N, C-alpha and C positions, 0 to 999 in steps of 0.2 A: 623163946615163945614162937608160936606159929602165927602166920599172917591170918587175919580174919578172912572169912569167905564172902564172896559177893552175893547178890540177890539170887543168882542162879545156883548157889550151893557149891561153886567151884573155888579153888584157891585163886586169890588175886594175882595178876601178872603185871609185868612192867607195862604191857600194852593197856591194861585197864587203868593203871595210874596215869598214863599219858593222855588217854581219852578224857578222863575226868578233869585233869589239870589243864587241858587245852593246849598240850605241847606234843612234840614228837617223842616216840619211844627212845630215840637216841638221846634226847635231852634228859629224860629220866635216868638213863644209863649214866650220863655224864654227872648228874647230881649224886648218884649213888657211889660212883667210883672216883669223883673229883679229878677226872682225867683232863678236863678243859673248863674254861671260864664259862659260866652261865649267868645271864642277867639276874639281878636280885629279884625282880618281879616274878620271873619264871621259876626261879629256885624256890621262892616262898610258896608258890602255888603247888609245886611238886611236893615239897615237904609237908604241906597241910594234908594232902591226900595220903601220903605215906603214913603220917601220924594217925589219920582217921581210921585206916585199916590195919595199923600196927604192922606194916609191911616189912618183911625181912628177906632180902634177896638171898638166893642160894649162894653160899660162899664159893663153891667151885665155879659156878657160872660167873660170879663177879671176878674171880681171878682170871678166867679165860678172857673176859672182856678187856682186861688190862694188858693182854698179851697180843701183839700184832704179828701176823704171819708175813706181812709185806706181799700178800698175794690177793689178786682180784679175780673172782670167778666170772666168766662170761658164758651165758646160756643163750644159744643161737638157734634160729629156726633150721637153717640148712646151709652149711658152709660150701656146698657144691654150687650154690647160686653165686655168681661173680660179685654181686652187691655185698652179700654177707662175708665173702672171702676178703673183699677190700676193707670192710669195716673191722674185721678181726685183726688184720695186719696193722691197721692204723691204731687200734686200741693197744695192741701188743707193743708197738714202737713207742707210743706215748707212755705206757706203763714203765717200760724199760728206762726211759729218760728220767722218770721219777723214782727209780730204784725199786720198782715193783715187778713181780712176775705175774703171768696170766695163765689161768686154767680155762680151757675151752671145753664145754659140753655142747653137743650138737644133737638136737632131738628130731631132726628130719621131718618136721611137720606133724609128729605124733604127739597129741596133747597129753596123753597119759604118760608118755615117756618124759615130756616136758616137766610134769609135776614131780615125777620121781627124781629127775636129775636136779631140779631145784632143791629138793630136800638133801640130796647127796652133796651138793655144793656147800650147803649150810653145815652139814656134818663135818666137812673138811676144814671148817673154821677159817674160811677165807675172810679177809677184812671187809670186803664189800662185794656185791653182786650186780652185774649189768645184764639186763634182759633185752635181747634183740629179737623182735618178732614174737610169734605165738600169741598167747593170751593177752599180752600187753599191747597188741596191735588191734584188738577187737573193738568194734564200734560200741557194742554192749558188753560191759565187763562181766566176767565170770565171778560170782560172789564167793564161791568156795576157794578159787585160786587167790582172790584178793585177801581172804582170811589167812591163807597159808603164808602169803607175803607179809601180812601184818605181823604174824607170829615171828617170822624171821627178823623183821625190822626192829623187834624189841632189843636186839643186840647187834644186828648187822645191817648197814645201809644198803638199800636197793635203788638202783637207777634204771629207768626205763626209757625206751625211745618212742612210746605211744602214750596211752593213758590206762590207768587202772583205778576206776572209781571205787571209793571205799577205802583207799589207802592214802598215805602221805608220801608216796614215792616222789623223788625228784625226777624231772623229765628233761631229757635233752633230745630234741627232735627236729626234723626238717620242717620248714615252713611250706607245707604242701599247697596251701592256698596260693602263696606267692609263686610257687613253681608252675602251677597251671596258668597263672596270670602271664608269666613270662612266655610260655608256649603259645598261648592264644594271641598275645600281642605280636609275636613273631609271625604267626600264620596270617593275621589280619594285615600285617605290613606287606605280605606277599599276595594279598587280595583274595585269600581263601575264605569261603563262606560255608561250603558243604564239608563239614569236618566230622570224622568218626573218631570214637574212642574205643580201643580194643584191649581186652585182657582185664584181669583183676576181679575182685568181689566187693559188692557194696556193703558187706558186713565188716570190712576192714577199714579202720578209721582213715588212713591216708588216702585210700581210693575213694571213699565217700566224699572226703573234702575236695579232692580233685574234680570229681564229676559235678559236684555242686557248683564249684567255681566255673567249670566249663559251661554249664547251663547259664550262669549269671552273665558270663562274658558274651555269649550269643545273644541273650535277651537285651543286654546293654547296647548292642549294635543293631537291635531291631530285627534280628534273625530268628527263624523258627528253630525250636529244639525238636529234632526227629528221634524218637526213642529207638527206631530201627537202626540208628547209627551208633548206639551205645551198647557195648557188650556187657553182659552180666552173667554171673554164675560160672565164670571161667576160673582161670588161675593166673599164675605168674611165670609160665613156662612157654617153650616153643610151641607145643601142641595147642595151647589155648589161643595164642595169637593166630596160628594157622587156621584153626577151626572157625574162630569167630570172624576172621576176614573172609573165609570161604562163604560163611552164612550171609554176610552182607552182599557179596556178589550174587549169591543164589536168589536173593530177594529182588534182583534186578537193579540194585543201587550201585552207584560209583561215586564215592566221595572224592574230592580233589585233594584232600589231606587226611592223614590218619595219625592219631596219637596213640602209641603203644604204651601200656602201663609200665613196661620196663624193657631193657635191651633184649632180654631173653625172648619176650613175646614179640618184639619187633622183628626178630629173625624169622619167626613163623609168619608174620604179616608179609615180609619180603618175599618169601617163597610163594605165598598165595597170589600176591600181585603179579609176580613173574609168570606163574602158571596160567594166569588169566590173560596173558598177552600184553600187560601194561609195563611201562618203564618208570623207574624212580630216578629223578624227580620230574621227568618230562610229563608224565601223565598223573602221577600221584606223589605228593610230598609225604615223607614219613618222619615222625619225631619219636624218639625213645626217652626213657627215663633211666637214671642211675649212672650214665656215662662210664660204663665199665670198659674193659679191653674189647668187648664185643662190638662197641660202637666204632672203634678204630679199625677192627678187623672186617667189618661189614663191607659189602660191595653193592652200591656206593657207601662211602663212610657215612655213618649215621649221626645226624643232629640229635643231641641228647642233653637232658638236664643233669648238671653236675652238682654233687653234694659236698664238695670240698672235704674229702674223706680225712685228710690230715687234721683239719680243724675239728671235724666231727668227733674223731677218735680222742683228740686231746680234751675236748669239752667233756666227753663222757668220763674219761679217766680222772681228770682234775676234779670234776664234781664228786665222784666217788671218794677220792682221797681227802678232799676238804670235809666231807661228811664224817669220814673216819677220824679226822683230826679235831672234830667238834666245832667246826666253823659254822656259826649260826647265821651268817650273812649269805649263804649259798642260795641263789634264786631257785624257787620251786620249778620254774620252767625256763629253759634256755633254748631259744630258737636258732637253728642253723639256716642261714640264708643261702638259697640255691642260686645257680647261674645257668645260662643256656649256652652250650657249646655248639655253634653252627658249623655244619659240615656239608658234604655233597648231596645229602638226601633232601635238602631244602630247595624248593624251586617256586618260581612265580606261577600263579594259576593262569592257565591258558584262557585267552579270550573266548567268550561264548559258553564257558562251563560254569 
């Protein structure tokens, strides 16, 4: 017999069953395949909806769901960025420890390519997919992309490092708010008050959270928030840092400290500071984010926020594998706590500034 059709006239899918039963698509799949234990209450709800629509899963799809490839797909924004390179290596090492291999697809910031590669990963029958950057980093989620992810999640777990409204993705992400709190506490301890933030875009979730916390920290100290010291509409590369720092100087402003959105942008900030005749940290303190090899290679060595890449990679991979194995106790959100690595680019504010 054929499954009944929904109110929209299309065939009922696992995702439809999950939505009506109030469970994840993975739970529906587990009920259908008996691959793992499901609580009686959830199982009963799923079976009620299945019976309501006389749902019959495709036999081939069911068979594929019971076969594991021991492979995790990683879809990444741009592996040329040291942050993403570090993240991929940590995921690969964690997967290898668990007896899994990793497939990397790199979409180079091209959102159309991102959508195509997501579908290609799914077609390769990986056991789970990890999304690093791209649509899952957006402050306002793309509804079409969310729907595509939902369709994949009917049979394949998806883990993200940002947010994707309208989906039930599990999230493993950095505590961005805490990271800015660490930076601001460090700068306040060095008596800095005139602090700039350079690089990044406000339509990216992590950047938005950092800027919001930056403003809250200033206000908490009774300090003014100067919009002229906050870069926006830039990016996460050398040129963005260089251009936005130049713009600050061209306005006749001289902050005593600068927070770069990542180490890449920090190098651009460094060049601008040097070209304007200032020294780091004697005249201006500089803080970066990501604590990549660029922080150690900088001159002076760069104070930077560290994300504990080994723990981050392990958490992403273990979350994906636990979902594949049907573990219903996996937390929906797992926060990675950052730390601040203080190096030579940090200095006390000079008297009178």
